N, C-alpha and C positions, 0 to 999 in steps of 0.2 A: 680440583681437579671436578672431571666431570660425572652430571649427574643418569643416570642409566631411569627407565622406569622401562625393566621388564616385571615385574610380579611387583604386588602394592603394596606391600609393605617396603618400595623401596620409597618409602615416603616413611612418614608418622604421623601419629597421632590428630599433634597441629599441624598440622602442616597439610595435611589432607582435607585436614574442614576448612583453611587458610581459603588454597585452589578453591575449592563449594562455594566459600560466599563470595570470594572475590568474584565465581563466576556472575552469580544471581548478579551483581553492582556493577559488571559488563554488563550483560548482557541489557537488564535493562538500563544504561546509559548513563550511571549513577556515576564509572571509573571510564577512564579511560587505558588500556593493551600501554605497555610500552614496542618497542622500536627497537626491541635484539633484537629480534628474527625477520630485519629490512637488510635487504643484500643480501642474504645470508643459501644457498642454496641444500633443503633438505633430500633426501635421493627418499624413492618409498621402495624398497624392497618388496615384491609381491611373491607369490608360490599360488594365493586360497585366490579365490574369485570375491568377487567386494566393493559396492554398494556405495555403504554407507560410512563405508569409515577408509574408505580412498579418495571421494570425494568431500564430507566436512573437510578433513587432511587435506586437501589440496586445495579447498578454497579456503579453508584458519590460513594455507603457511600463504595462501595470493592476497588472500587479505590484512595479512601480517606487516606486507614487506616485502618478504621475501622468492623463492625460491622454488618447484612443486621439483624433482624427478623425478618420474613410474617406470620402476625396473623389474621386467618378470622377469623371475628364478629364469624361466627355461631356455629366456634370449642373451643369458650369460654363459662367464667358463663357467660354470656350476654347476651344468649340466654337465658340461665334459667332465666334472671330475675334479672343479678348481678345489683346493681346499679353503672349509671356511673361512680360517683364521689369514689368508691368503686378502678374501673379497669384504675384509674387517680391516683390514691395516689399506689393500687396495683404496677403496670408495673412502678409507679414512683423511684422506690425500690429497681426495676430491671435494669432500662434501662432511657439509657444519654440524651433519644429524642421520639419522638414517631410523628411516619406521618402518619396521617388521612384519608384515603376518603370513603367516606359514605352519608348517605342519608338527613339525616336532618342537616341544619347547628347550630340553637340549640344545638342541642347534644351535636352539637360537641367543641359549644361557652361552655359546660360546662362541658366538658370532659375537657381543660385547662386550667377554671378556681381551679381548682381540684390537678392539676397533680405540680410538683414543677422538671421538666423540660423543654426543651422547644417542644410549640407542630407543627406543620406546619399541615396547611394544604392543602392533597394532591384529595380536591374538594368533596364538597356539595353537595343543593340542591339549592343554596343561590353565590357560591360563589368561582372561581377557579383561587385564584391566581397567583397559579407558573406556573401556562401555559398562564397569563396575561402579567406574569416579563420577561419567553421567550420569548409570542410572539416583544413585543417591544425590546427587542434584538437583534432580529431577522432583525426588521427593524431597526434601529440603526447602525444594522451593513450593511447593503445595502445603507441605507441616512445614514448613520452620523450624522453631526450637522443639517443639510437640514427636518431630520423627523419629528421636532417642525412646520417646515411648510408645511408639502406634505396632499394631505385631503384622510382618510381613511373610510371607508365604509363599517359599519355591517348593514346587510341585511339578514333578518330569524325572528325566531321565540328569544323573549325580554327573557332568558333562563337564568342558570349561569356566562357562557363568556361572555353574553352582558351584562350584568349587571358588574360582573366585568373590560370590557371595560371601564365603564364610566368612574370608581374608575383611573383605568390608564392613559385614559383619563386626567383627573381631574391631577392627580397625578407631570406625565410630562407634563403636558402643551398641548397636543398635539390635534389634529384639527378631530373630532368623528359628523357623522353624521350617525345614526345611522334610518335604516326603520324597523317597526315590523308592522305587521298589525292590525287594532284596535281589542282590545279587549286586546293582549299577548307582552302586550308591557311589558319591564325594571321593574321592583321592582323600586318603587318610595325613598326609602329610599335609593337607592343604587344611584340615578338620583344623589338625592340631594348632598350624600357624594364627587360626582361627581364633583358635580357642586360647590360647597365652597371648595374642593381642587384647581377650575379650576382660583377663587378669586388671588390667592397664582399662578399662574404658571404660568398664559397669555391661558391656554385652551379652547377647545373650545367646545359645544359641541350641538350638533345641533339632536330635535328627530321629526321623523316625519310616515308617513305613507305610501308615496310613494317613491319604490323602486329608480325608473329612477330620480329621487330630488336626493336621499342620494349619486348612484354613481356619476349621473354625474360630469366627469371633476374630478374622484377620480382616485390615485395614483397607493391603496390599495381595494380590496374590501375580506372583512370578513365571512364567516360562519359559520354555524354549524349546525347542527342533528334539524330536523324538533323537535323527542320524542324524551326525555334523556330518558340514561337508568333508564328501571323498569316502566314507563310512559306502560300503556295503550294505542292503537290503535287508532287515538280520527277521525276519517273523518270530524270531522270534520274544526277540527285543520288542520288539511292537505288544505283542499279545503280554506280556508283563506289562506293557507302562499306558494300555489302556483304562485301568480303571484311576489312572492322574488325566484324563482329562479331563485339562476344562472350559468346563462347559454349565450349563443353568443349574446343573442339579449339584453341583459341586458347589456354584459358590454362591447355594439357599442355604446353604451352611457359615462361609463368612459373615460381616458386618452389610447392611440394607445399605452403606456410603460406599461399600471396599469398590476400588480402580486397581484392575488387571494391571498384569505391565509385559509386554515382549519383546524382547533385543532383536529384532528380523535375524532376515528371512519367516513367514511364519507359515507354515502346512498344513493351510486349513481343516481342521480334519481330522485332524490327528489331536496336536498333544492340544486342540486348543479351534473349537466350535464357530462356522464364522456366525453366527449371528453374536456370541461375549465379542470375538473382533471387531467387530464391527459397534460392536455397541461403546467398546469405549476403543474406536480407533484416535478420536479426539488425542486419548493424552499420551495414544504407543506411543505418538508418531510425532511429538510435542516429546516425547522422549529420545524416538530419532534426531531429530530437532536440536538437543540437547547432544548432542554430542559435537558438534560446530563448537557449541558458547566452550564447553567444556577442559576442548583440547587446545584454548587457545590458547586459556588461563598456564595450562598445563604445558605446553611448550613454550612461554614464557618464564617461568617457576624453573624450569630445570634448564635452561637458558640463558636463565641470569641468574644460576648459582654456578654453572661449570667453568 
C-alpha cells in the first residue's frame, strides 16, 4: 500500500522520530541511505515558484540515484481544464512518485486520492509538512533530547507554516506558543489535530494574541512572511501584524541564548528586521540546508513502506 505525505499526521510519532534521528545519522555520515530511489522517476508538479523546495528535492533525488522531472502546471493539460483525477492517474502510469507544490490543499488531497504512487506535499495553502519535519530536525540537531523541554514561539500570521507547527508540536511532543493577531489565527482543524496528538505525546500548545507573552523566556522564536505567495498586498493585515515583528525589542523578552528561525524567503523589514535576520543567519541557512537531508530520509521511508 502506498504511503503519502500530504499532512504531517500521515506519519505517527514513532515514525516521525525515526525520520528525524535517521536524518542526523545520515547527515553526519554514520549511516547510509538505501538505494530505494535508484532508477526511479519522480515528478515535481509545481504551480507556485520555489527555490529551496525545488532545488532540495531535485538534488536529493539525484543524489539517491533517481531522476526528477520538473512539471509546471501551466505547461500541462491541467491549465486547459483536465480533471485532477485524470492527471493523477496519467502521471501514476509514467512515474514512481509525485511531489506537489500548489495553492489548494483540497486539490492536493484529490490528486493523492487518485494517484497510485506516493504523493508528497511540497506546500499548499494549508500545510507545509516537509518544512516542519526539517525544522524539527534542525532543533533536534541543536538540542538533542532536550528539544522536548525547550520553549518554541511562533510569532506572526496564522498561515500554512503556523498550521503545521501546531501538528508538529503534537506529533513530537513539543512546547509551542503561538502569537497571532485577532482574526489572523491558524486553522481550527490543524489546531485540533495538534491538540489531539498532544494528548498522546505530552506536547503543549498555547495560543495568544500577545507576542511578548509568547516569546517570554523562549529558547526559539520562529516567524514567516506575513503575505503568502499570490496574496494581494493587504494593508489592514500588515498593520495588524506590525506588533509581531521579530526585532531586538521583542527578542529582549526571550532568553539571552534565543535562536531565531525563518523558513524563507524573508521579507526583511516586515516580519523580521534585517539586523535580527543577519545575526541569526547561520542558523537560518542551516535550517534551509536541512531540507535536503530530511527529505532524503523522508523519501527513503515513504518508498520503502509503499
